[in-house]
C-alpha positions in Angstrom: 41.5 -3.1 16.9 38.9 -4.3 14.4 37.1 -6.2 17.1 36.8 -3.0 19.2 35.1 -1.2 16.3 32.7 -4.1 15.8 31.8 -4.1 19.6 31.4 -0.3 19.6 29.0 -0.5 16.6 27.0 -3.2 18.3 26.5 -1.4 21.5 25.9 2.1 20.1 22.3 3.1 20.0 21.0 4.4 16.7 19.2 7.7 16.5 16.3 7.6 14.0 15.7 11.2 13.1 12.1 11.0 11.8 10.7 8.2 13.7 7.2 9.8 13.9 7.1 10.2 10.1 8.2 6.6 9.5 5.6 5.4 11.9 2.9 7.5 10.3 3.9 6.2 6.8 3.8 2.6 8.1 0.4 3.0 9.7 -1.0 4.6 6.5 0.4 1.7 4.5 -1.4 -0.8 6.8 -4.6 1.2 7.2 -5.4 1.9 3.5 -5.6 -1.8 2.4 -7.6 -2.6 5.5 -10.1 0.1 4.7 -10.2 -1.0 1.0 -10.8 -4.6 2.0 -13.6 -3.7 4.3 -15.2 -1.6 1.6 -15.0 -4.5 -0.9 -16.4 -6.9 1.7 -19.4 -4.6 2.4 -20.0 -4.0 -1.3 -19.5 -7.6 -2.4 -23.2 -8.5 -2.9 -23.7 -5.5 -5.1 -20.4 -6.2 -7.0 -21.5 -9.8 -7.6 -24.9 -8.7 -8.8 -23.4 -6.1 -11.2 -21.0 -8.8 -12.6 -23.9 -11.0 -13.4 -23.6 -13.9 -11.0 -21.7 -15.9 -8.4 -19.6 -17.7 -11.0 -17.5 -14.5 -11.4 -17.0 -14.2 -7.6 -13.3 -15.1 -7.8 -12.6 -12.2 -10.2 -13.4 -9.7 -7.5 -10.2 -10.8 -5.7 -8.1 -12.0 -8.6 -8.1 -8.8 -10.6 -6.6 -6.6 -7.8 -4.0 -9.4 -7.1 -3.1 -9.6 -10.8 -2.8 -5.9 -11.1 -0.6 -5.8 -8.0 1.7 -8.5 -9.4 2.1 -6.5 -12.6 2.6 -3.1 -11.0 5.0 -4.0 -8.2 8.1 -4.2 -10.5 7.1 -0.9 -12.0 6.8 0.7 -8.6 10.2 -0.7 -7.7 11.7 0.9 -10.8 10.0 4.2 -10.1 11.3 4.1 -6.6 14.8 3.5 -7.8 14.6 6.4 -10.2 12.6 9.0 -8.1 13.0 7.8 -4.5 10.9 5.5 -2.3 9.4 8.3 -0.3 8.2 10.2 -3.3 6.7 7.1 -5.0 5.0 6.0 -1.7 3.3 9.4 -1.2 2.3 9.8 -4.9 0.8 6.3 -4.9 -1.1 7.1 -1.7 -2.3 10.4 -3.2 -3.6 8.5 -6.3 -5.4 6.0 -4.1 -7.0 8.6 -1.9 -8.0 10.7 -4.9 -9.5 7.7 -6.7 -11.4 6.7 -3.6 -12.7 10.2 -3.1 -13.8 10.5 -6.7 -15.4 7.0 -6.6 -17.2 7.7 -3.4 -18.3 11.2 -4.6 -19.8 9.6 -7.8 -22.4 7.9 -5.6 -21.3 4.3 -6.2 
């Protein structure tokens, strides 16, 4: 009897109720870092000039990675407390807001 239940579970197709929303969220999660990386790559000569020289080049990439390593456990905790979807969309809202303010400031 247990084997029949296992076989039925394997052959049953799963219905994903909000497949479009899940796809949109996944595409947004991939698109935003790609855009950010292309902006940094384009602005890299200016960033290096503002930092004061090529010897600080590695910090352009190290600081975001260090920040990410520190904040990922925090995001995980917030996701456990408030829900993954809410944390994901609030994080994206902050990213888009910060990008808009930064771009609007003329930098």
